[in-house]
C-alpha positions, 0 to 999 in steps of 0.5 A: 173805393176798393171792395173789401171782404170781412177780412179787409181783402178784395176778392180775386179775379176768379172769385168774380168769374165764378160768381158770373158764371153761377148767375149765368147758369142760374139764369140759364136753368131758370129759362130752361125751366120755363120752356120746359114747363111751357112745352109740357103744357103744350104736349098735354094739350095736343095729346088731348086734341089727338084723343078727340080726333083733332090732329090738324090743331095738335101738330102745330103744338107738338112742334112748338113743344119739341122747339122748346124741349126736345125729346124722343117721346115728343118726336115719336107723338108728333111723327104720329100726328103727321101721319094722321093728317096725311102728311106722309113726307113729314111724318117719315122725316120726323120718325127718322130724326126721333131714331137719330136722337134716340140712338144718341141718348141710348134709348134703344127701344125707342130707336127701334120703334121710331125706324119701324114707323118710318119704314112703315110710312116710306111706301106711302111717300109722294115724290117730287123731282126737279130736273135741270137739263144741261142747257138750263144750268147756267152759272149762278142758277138758284133753285127753290122749292116751297121757298127752301133752297134745292142744292145742285146735288138734290137736281134730278133726285125724288124727294119726299113731299107732303101732298098739296100745292108746291111752288118751285122757283128758278132765278140767275143774275141777268135772267128773267126768274121762272116759277111754276106750281105743282100739285101732289094728290096721291100717295106714291105719286112722283111729279117732276118739274123741268127747269127751262132755259132762263131768258135774258132780261131785256136790256132797258131801252135808253130814253129817247133824246129830247126833241131839238129846241125849235130856233128862237124866231128873231121877228126883227130880222124879218121885219122889211125883208120884202122891202129890202128885196124890191129896194135892192132890184129897183137900185140895180135897174136904176144903175143900169139906167144910169149907166145907159144915161152916161153911155148915151151922153157919151156918144151924143157928145161925139156925135155933137163934135163930129156935127161941128167938124162939118161946120168949119168953117162952115157947115157942109151941104146940110151934112152937119145940120143932120149930124147935129139933130142925131145928136140932140136925140141921143142927148135926150135919150141919155137924159131920159135914161139917166133920170130914169136910172137915178130915180130908180136907184133913189128910190131903191136906196130909200126902200133899203135904208128905210126897211124896219131894222132892229138896230136902228128902227127909227133911222130914215135915209132919202136920195133924190137925183139932181139933173140940169144943163150942166150937172148931173148927180144926186142928193142924199137926205135923212133923219136919225 
């Protein structure tokens, strides 16, 4: 529903804006009145504390009163309070602020008083100078005094400070921060702090690589290893023995044929008998070498094939030599 006035016409935007501005000004005035009342109460309390000699408690109340309701008279009283507590730098800056505010407001008498008081305090000021050598003036260097930034134009310039400890900090990206504390104890003292070259931050070392994983030992691969080696050695000796037996057998056969030639048609004067006897001795050596070689070969094969294996743990295989007057060989048997 459109709002209407008594005459039936809706109010215009100008009227609404005027109402809003009026409400805002009234609210601001109410807040200002409240702040002024609080500022007056703080001021009155501070004056009583100063009259009793308790300047340390009075100064914070005057500073809060000035924040709530700035005035030249409050600044002059606050400057006096700082002067009585020995905070000459704070008193000097407060008197100068009072002179500037009085000048703005056309209060010439108060401006003169403020400037006179500032001039009286100035010879008693203690100074702190922060020097930044060219070697220390790196990109991004930030200097702070008591947590307040100290701009580059102030480097090397004595600045009034109150007595007591003052902390100076210097930092820059990629550099280790540096801090020091200087104590100002007496009037007209000049304390100097020189900013050193800030060292680079140590690059953190990368974590050591993880230790190599120990190879998983395949226990089954090692089972029967010595047995296999012995088997191969025995098999090699057996093959050598069989080879020797075959060689001796061929040689004995040749001797036998030679003896037969001496006996055709009849044996000659005992020559054939001697050759025949030598052939038999060689044949016997051939048989012994063949049997021994076959036995070693068979044993070697048995050792190799019966060694534990991950693929066929239950397999077993055997070889036995076969030797007769007409046959020489080996038989293979096994179970799976």
